[in-house]
N, C-alpha and C positions, 0 to 999 in steps of 0.2 A: 029271405033271399039276400045274400051279401053281394053287393056290386063290386066291392074291392076286396078280392081275396088276399089274405095275409100269408106271405111266404117267409119262412125262416131261412136265414142265410148265415152261414158261419163265415165271418169276415177273416178270421185268423187263417183259414185255409187259402183264401184268395191272396192275402198279403204275403204269406210265407213263400208262395211261388213267384211273386213279382219282385223285381228290383226297382227301387225308387230312383227316379231321375232327379239328380240335383244339378241345376244349371250352374255353370261356372261363368262368371261375368269377367270380361277382360276390359280393364280400364287402363289405357296407356297414358302415362304422364310424361311430358317433355320438359327436360331441365336444361338450362344453358341455351345458347343460341350461337349461330354463325351467320355473318353477313356476307361472306364470300361464297356461299353455297348457291347452287342453281336449283331450279325446280326439278330438273332431270336427276340431279344428285339425290335430292330428297325422295324422289320417286324410287330410285334404286335402294336407298336405305329402308324405306317403308316396305318395299317388296321383300327385302331380306328378312325383315321382322315377321312379315306374314308367312314366309316359308318356315320360320322357326316355330311360331305359335299355331300355325296351320288353320287359322280362321281369322275373320275380321274382328277387330276390337269393337266392343259395344259403345265405347265413348273414348274420346281423346281429350286430355286436358293440356292446354297450350298456354305458355306465357305470352304476354302481349308484345314483348320486344323481339327484334331480330327478324331477318329475312327467312331463316329456317323455320321459324314458328308460323310465319305467313304461308309458306309453301306447304307445311304439314297440314295446316287448316284447309287450304285449297284442295290438297290431295284427299283429305278426309271427306270434304263436302262433295267431291266428285263421285265418291263411292257411297254417299248417303250415310256416313258415319256421323253421329252426334259429336259436336265439339263444344268445349267450354273454355272461354278465354279468361285467364287470371291476370289481373293487372296489379302492379306494385304501387302502393300508396306512398310515394316518395315524400309528400308534404307531411303526412302524419308520422311515418315510421323512419324517415331519414335514410341513413346508410343501411339500416337493417331491413328495408322494405323488400329487397329481393329474397332475403332469407325467410321472411314471414310468408311471402308468396309461395316459395318452394315447399315450405312446411305444409301449407294448405293443400298443395298438389299431392305431396307425399302421402298425406292421410287418406286421400281418396283413391289413389292408383293401386293397381295390382301388378302392373308391368311399367318399366321406365325406359325412356330413351334419353341418354345424357350426351349432349354435344360438349366434348371436352375442350378446354381452352389451352392455348399454348403459353399463356402468360402466367397461369397459376395452376396448382394441383388441387385446388379446393373442390372442384367438381369431380375429380378422380377419387378423392377421399369420400365425397358424398355418394358416389356410385357404389363404393365398397360398403358404406354404411347401409345403403338401401338393400344391398344383397344380403347383408347380415340380418336384416329385419325380415327376410323371407320373400322379397320382391324379385322378380326376374328383370334383370337390368341389361340393356343394350347400350354400348358406348360407341361413339363416333369421334375419332380424333380429327382435330382441325388441321393438322399438318399433312394430311393425305393430299396428294396432287390430283388434279382433275383427270390426268391421263389414266390413273389407276382406277380400278372399279371400286365404287363405294361399298358394294356388298362384300368385297374381299376384306375390307378393313372394319367391318362391323363386328364388334366383340360382344359375346353374351356372357354375363356373369350370373350364374344361378345358384352357386353355393358360396358360403363364407370363404373369404380369402384371408390367409394368414398375414399378419403384418410383416413388413420388410425387416430384414435383419439390421440394415443401416438406415438412419434417417434420410429422408429425401431433402436434397439441397434446393433452396428456392431459386437461386441463380443458376441458370443452365448455359453459361457462356461457353464452357469448354465442351459440354456434352449436349446431346440431343435430348429429347423428352425421355424421362425415366419410364421404364416399362414395368408393368405389373408382373407378378410371378408367372402367370400363365401366358404372357405375351412373348413372342420371339422376335429377335432383332433380324431385320431383313437386309 
C-alpha cells in the first residue's frame, strides 16, 4: 500500500502556456539641487514623474545637499518609499566629491531627476549622457518662475539626443539659457 502516490507531470506543457512575470524595479536618482524650491513645487514635480512612469518608484536616491533633496526625501517618506541619502566626502575627495557621489547614484538608478543649474551647463550635459546610457531622465530648470506650473516645465529625455551643431557658450550675458534640441522657446 503506497501512501504517497506518484503523479507524472509534464512541466513543459505548463510553462509553454504561462508567461513569466519579470518585475521592473524603478530606482529614481536625484542629481543637482535647488535651494529656492518649495515643498509644493517638489510635490508637483514628483506628481508629474509619477504620471509619466505610472507607478511609485521602489527606491529614491537623494544627495545630502539642497532644499530640493530634503523635500524629495520628505515626499518619499510620506508615501512610504525607501530613500537612501548619498553624502559627498569633501575631505577625502576635495572638489571631485560631488562627481564621485553622482557616479555612485548613477550606477544604481534606473530613472533620474536632474535639477538644472542656471550657472553652468554641466548638469544639462550630464542629463544627456544619462539618457544615452539608457536611463529615463527628467529635468527641471531652475529659471522657472513660481507662478508657472512645475509640471509644465518638467522635461523627459528618454532617447539619445544628438549633439548641438554649435558649441554652447558658457557666458550667457546676452542670451537666456540655451535650449536643447527638443525644447521650445516660449
